[in-house]
C-alpha positions in Angstrom: 13.5 -23.1 10.7 14.1 -21.3 7.5 13.4 -17.6 6.8 10.5 -18.6 4.6 9.0 -20.7 7.4 9.3 -17.8 9.8 7.6 -15.6 7.3 4.8 -18.1 6.8 4.4 -18.3 10.6 4.3 -14.6 11.5 3.0 -12.9 8.4 -0.6 -14.3 9.0 -0.4 -13.3 12.7 0.5 -9.8 11.9 -2.2 -9.5 9.2 -4.7 -11.0 11.6 -3.7 -8.6 14.4 -4.3 -5.6 12.0 -7.7 -6.9 11.0 -8.6 -7.5 14.7 -7.7 -3.9 15.5 -9.8 -2.5 12.7 -12.8 -4.8 13.6 -12.6 -3.7 17.2 -12.5 0.0 16.2 -15.5 -0.6 14.0 -17.5 -2.4 16.7 -17.2 0.5 19.1 -18.3 3.2 16.6 -21.4 5.1 17.7 -23.2 6.4 14.6 -25.3 8.9 16.5 -22.2 10.7 17.9 -20.7 11.1 14.4 -24.0 12.3 12.9 -24.5 14.9 15.6 -21.0 16.3 14.9 -21.6 16.3 11.2 -24.9 18.1 11.7 -22.9 20.9 13.4 -20.3 20.9 10.6 -17.7 19.7 13.2 -15.5 17.5 10.9 -12.7 17.2 13.4 -15.2 16.1 16.1 -16.6 13.5 13.7 -13.1 12.2 13.0 -12.4 12.0 16.8 -15.6 10.1 17.4 -14.4 7.2 15.3 -11.7 6.7 18.0 -9.0 5.5 15.6 -6.1 5.7 18.1 -2.6 4.3 18.4 -3.6 2.3 21.5 -5.9 0.2 19.4 -3.0 -1.5 17.7 -1.4 -3.1 20.8 -2.0 -6.6 19.4 -0.3 -5.7 16.1 2.7 -4.4 18.0 2.9 -7.6 20.0 2.7 -9.8 16.9 5.6 -7.8 15.3 7.6 -7.9 18.5 7.3 -11.7 18.5 8.4 -11.8 14.8 11.4 -9.6 15.6 12.5 -11.8 18.5 12.0 -15.0 16.4 14.1 -13.5 13.6 17.0 -12.7 15.8 16.9 -16.1 17.7 16.7 -17.9 14.4 19.7 -16.0 13.0 22.0 -17.0 15.9 20.7 -20.6 15.9 21.7 -20.9 12.2 25.3 -19.9 12.9 27.6 -23.0 13.0 29.5 -24.2 16.0 32.9 -22.5 16.2 35.6 -24.2 18.2 39.0 -22.6 18.9 42.2 -24.7 18.8 42.1 -25.0 22.6 38.6 -26.5 22.4 36.7 -23.4 23.5 33.3 -23.2 21.9 31.7 -19.9 20.9 28.1 -19.5 22.1 25.9 -17.4 19.9 23.1 -15.4 21.7 20.4 -12.9 20.6 19.1 -10.5 23.2 15.8 -8.8 22.4 16.5 -6.5 25.4 19.7 -5.4 23.7 19.5 -1.5 23.7 19.9 -1.3 19.9 17.5 -4.2 19.3 14.9 -2.4 21.4 15.5 0.9 19.6 15.1 -0.8 16.2 11.9 -2.6 17.2 10.4 0.5 18.8 11.2 2.6 15.7 9.4 0.1 13.5 6.4 -0.1 15.7 6.1 3.7 16.2 6.6 4.4 12.5 4.0 1.8 11.4 1.3 2.8 13.9 1.9 6.6 13.4 1.6 6.2 9.7 -1.6 4.1 9.9 -3.3 6.5 12.3 -2.2 9.7 10.6 -3.3 8.4 7.1 -6.6 7.2 8.5 -7.3 10.6 10.1 -6.8 12.1 6.6 -9.1 9.5 5.0 -11.9 10.1 7.5 -11.7 13.9 7.0 -11.8 13.6 3.2 -14.7 11.2 3.4 -16.8 13.4 5.8 -16.0 16.6 3.9 -16.6 15.0 0.5 -20.0 13.6 1.5 -21.3 16.8 2.9 -19.9 18.8 -0.1 -22.0 16.5 -2.4 -25.1 17.5 -0.5 -25.6 14.2 1.2 -27.2 14.3 4.6 -25.0 13.7 7.7 -26.4 10.1 8.3 -25.6 8.9 4.8 -22.2 10.6 4.8 -21.3 8.9 8.1 -22.5 5.5 6.9 -20.5 5.8 3.6 -17.4 6.5 5.7 -17.8 4.1 8.6 -19.6 1.3 6.8 -23.1 -0.2 7.4 -24.0 -2.9 9.9 -24.8 -6.3 8.4 -28.1 -7.3 10.1 -27.0 -11.0 9.9 -23.5 -10.8 11.3 -23.9 -7.6 13.3 -20.6 -6.3 11.9 -19.9 -3.2 9.9 -19.0 -3.7 6.3 -17.6 -1.3 3.7 -16.6 2.2 4.5 -13.1 3.6 4.8 -12.0 2.4 8.2 -8.6 0.8 7.9 -8.0 1.9 4.3 -5.2 4.2 3.1 -6.0 7.6 1.7 -4.9 6.4 -1.7 -7.3 3.4 -1.5 -10.1 5.7 -0.5 -9.4 8.0 -3.5 -9.6 5.3 -6.1 -12.6 3.7 -4.5 -14.4 7.1 -4.6 -13.3 7.4 -8.2 -14.8 4.0 -9.1 -18.0 4.9 -7.3 -18.3 8.2 -9.2 -17.7 6.4 -12.5 -20.3 3.8 -11.9 -22.9 6.3 -10.8 -22.2 8.6 -13.8 -22.2 5.8 -16.3 -18.6 6.7 -17.4 -17.9 3.9 -19.9 -14.1 4.2 -19.6 -14.3 4.4 -15.9 -16.5 1.4 -15.6 -14.1 -0.6 -17.8 -11.3 0.4 -15.5 -13.4 -0.9 -12.6 -13.6 -4.3 -14.3 -9.7 -4.4 -14.3 -9.5 -4.0 -10.6 -8.0 -7.0 -8.9 -9.9 -6.2 -5.6 -13.4 -6.1 -7.2 -16.1 -8.6 -6.4 -16.5 -10.5 -9.8 -20.1 -11.4 -8.9 -21.0 -7.9 -10.0 -19.1 -8.0 -13.3 -22.2 -8.9 -15.4 -24.1 -6.0 -14.0 -21.4 -3.5 -14.8 -20.7 -5.0 -18.2 -24.4 -4.7 -19.1 -24.4 -1.0 -18.0 -21.4 -0.5 -20.3 -23.1 -2.1 -23.3 -26.2 0.0 -22.7 -24.3 3.2 -22.1 -26.0 4.0 -18.8 -25.1 4.3 -15.1 -25.3 1.4 -12.6 -28.3 1.8 -10.3 -27.4 3.6 -7.0 -28.4 0.7 -4.7 -26.2 -1.7 -6.8 -23.3 0.7 -6.7 -23.6 0.8 -2.9 -23.2 -3.0 -2.8 -20.4 -3.0 -5.3 -18.4 -0.3 -3.4 -19.0 -2.0 -0.1 -17.4 -5.2 -1.4 -14.6 -3.2 -3.1 -13.9 -1.6 0.3 -13.9 -4.9 2.2 -11.5 -6.5 -0.3 -9.2 -3.5 -0.2 -9.2 -3.8 3.6 -8.2 -7.4 3.3 -5.4 -6.4 0.9 -4.2 -3.7 3.3 -3.9 -6.3 6.0 -2.1 -8.7 3.8 0.3 -6.0 2.7 1.1 -5.0 6.3 1.5 -8.6 7.3 4.1 -9.3 4.5 6.0 -6.0 4.5 6.2 -5.4 8.3 7.0 -9.1 9.0 9.8 -9.0 6.5 11.1 -5.8 8.0 11.1 -7.2 11.5 12.8 -10.5 10.5 15.5 -8.9 8.4 16.2 -6.1 10.9 16.5 -8.6 13.7 18.9 -10.8 11.6 21.1 -7.8 11.0 21.0 -6.8 14.6 21.8 -10.4 15.7 25.1 -10.3 13.7 25.9 -6.9 15.3 25.3 -8.3 18.7 27.9 -11.0 18.1 30.3 -8.2 17.1 29.5 -6.2 20.2 30.1 -9.3 22.4 33.6 -9.7 20.7 32.7 -13.1 19.3 33.4 -11.9 15.7 34.7 -8.7 14.3 33.2 -6.4 11.7 36.1 -7.3 9.4 35.2 -11.0 9.6 31.7 -10.3 8.2 30.7 -9.8 4.5 27.1 -9.5 3.4 25.6 -10.6 0.0 22.3 -9.4 -1.6 20.1 -12.3 -2.6 17.3 -11.9 -5.1 14.2 -13.9 -4.6 13.8 -14.9 -8.3 10.2 -13.6 -8.2 8.0 -13.5 -11.4 8.0 -9.8 -11.7 11.3 -8.7 -10.3 12.7 -5.2 -9.8 15.5 -5.1 -12.4 17.6 -2.9 -10.1 17.5 -5.7 -7.4 18.4 -8.3 -10.0 21.4 -6.3 -11.0 22.4 -5.8 -7.4 22.3 -9.5 -6.7 24.4 -10.2 -9.8 26.9 -7.4 -8.9 27.4 -8.5 -5.3 27.2 -12.3 -6.0 30.9 -13.0 -6.6 32.1 -11.0 -3.6 30.2 -9.7 -0.7 30.6 -6.2 0.8 31.6 -5.1 4.3 28.9 -5.1 6.9 28.9 -1.3 7.3 28.9 -0.6 3.5 25.5 -0.1 1.9 24.2 -1.8 -1.2 23.7 0.7 -4.0 20.7 0.4 -6.3 20.8 1.6 -9.9 18.9 4.8 -9.0 21.5 5.6 -6.3 19.4 4.5 -3.3 21.6 3.2 -0.5 20.3 0.2 1.5 22.0 -1.6 4.3 19.8 -4.6 3.6 16.4 -5.3 2.1 13.6 -3.6 4.1 16.0 -1.7 6.2 14.6 1.4 8.1 14.4 4.3 5.7 14.3 2.3 2.5 11.8 4.0 0.2 8.6 2.3 -0.8 9.7 1.8 -4.4 12.4 -0.5 -3.2 10.4 -2.0 -0.3 6.8 -2.8 -1.1 6.6 -6.3 -2.6 10.4 -6.9 -2.4 11.2 -10.5 -1.5 15.0 -10.1 -1.5 17.1 -10.9 1.5 20.7 -10.7 2.7 23.1 -13.4 3.6 26.1 -13.0 6.0 29.4 -14.6 5.1 31.4 -14.9 8.3 35.0 -16.0 8.5 34.6 -18.4 11.3 38.2 -19.7 11.0 39.6 -16.3 11.5 37.2 -15.7 14.4 38.3 -18.9 16.2 42.0 -18.3 15.7 41.6 -14.7 16.9 39.9 -15.8 20.1 42.5 -18.5 20.7 45.4 -16.1 20.3 43.7 -13.6 22.6 43.4 -16.4 25.3 46.9 -17.5 24.8 48.4 -14.0 25.1 
C-alpha cells in the first residue's frame, strides 16, 4: 500500500472521528444550564456547562493511533529483503509499543487535543462575552454560541462548537457586515469559499440596494457559514494530523531498525520530496531541488529558506507556515549492501 493510499484510508477516519466528537458534545448541551449561568454573569460557568473536555476526543485519538501504527508497519513492509553472503535474511519489524514510538504518538495526541480544547474554551468565552456586551439576552447569546436545534433532524446547527477562535472571529465579522449593510464587507463575504452559495443572490441584492440583509436571513446565512467551517475544520484536522502520524511513524520505523542493529545511522540518507502541488511553497520546492542530487544524514535537519529546521515534513515542532497544507514527504535511501556485509562480517568475526 502506498503512502497516498494510507492517507486516503485514514484521513477520512480521523476527520469523521473529530466530527463525531463535536456532534456528541453538541447533543449533550443543556441550554437551560448555560442560560442560567449567563443570567448571573457567570461566563466561566457557562463555558464549563458546554462540557467541551479532552475525554470527548477518545475516538479521534484511536483513529490517529491506528494511522500511526499503519504508517510504521507500511514503512518496514516497503523495505526490500536483505540477504547477507551467508544467506542470513534481515527481518524488518515495527513496534508500536516501542518506547520512542509511544512517546511520539502520545505527544501528537496530547498536543492536538490540548490545542483543540484550549482554543474552544477561548472561542466560547469570546462568544458569550460578546453577545452579552451587545445587549443580547442570555438565551439568544447562548443559542448564537451553541447553535440551534433543527426541528427536523433534532441536531444542533450553527454556533461556535468545534470552530477555532480565528474562524469565530471572521464569522462574527461577516455577520456584523451583513447586519450593518457594509458594502465592502458583504462583497468580502461573497468571496468566502465556505459560504453557502444559495444565499448569494440575497446578499448581492442588498449590495446593489445599499442596505443591510434582514436579520432572520443573516441568522440562516451565518448558521450555514458556521457549519461549513466546521466541516472544513474536520477536513483540515484529518489531513494534517494523519500526515503527521504517518510521516512520524515512518521516521520512527527507520530508527527502530537502527536501534535493533539491522542498519546503522551512517547507512541511511533522507531526501525531501515535493508533492508537485498546484500552489506550492517555493521554499519547499527549493529544498526538494537542493537535496535531490544527494540526500542528507538521518540526524541532519532540512533547512528551509527562512532558516526553519525540519527533520522531515510535518515533524513535531514544525511551524504552521511550513505544515498546514504541505503535501511533501521524505524518502529514505538505505545502503542495504553495506548493511548486509556488515552483518555478515559481524557473524564471521
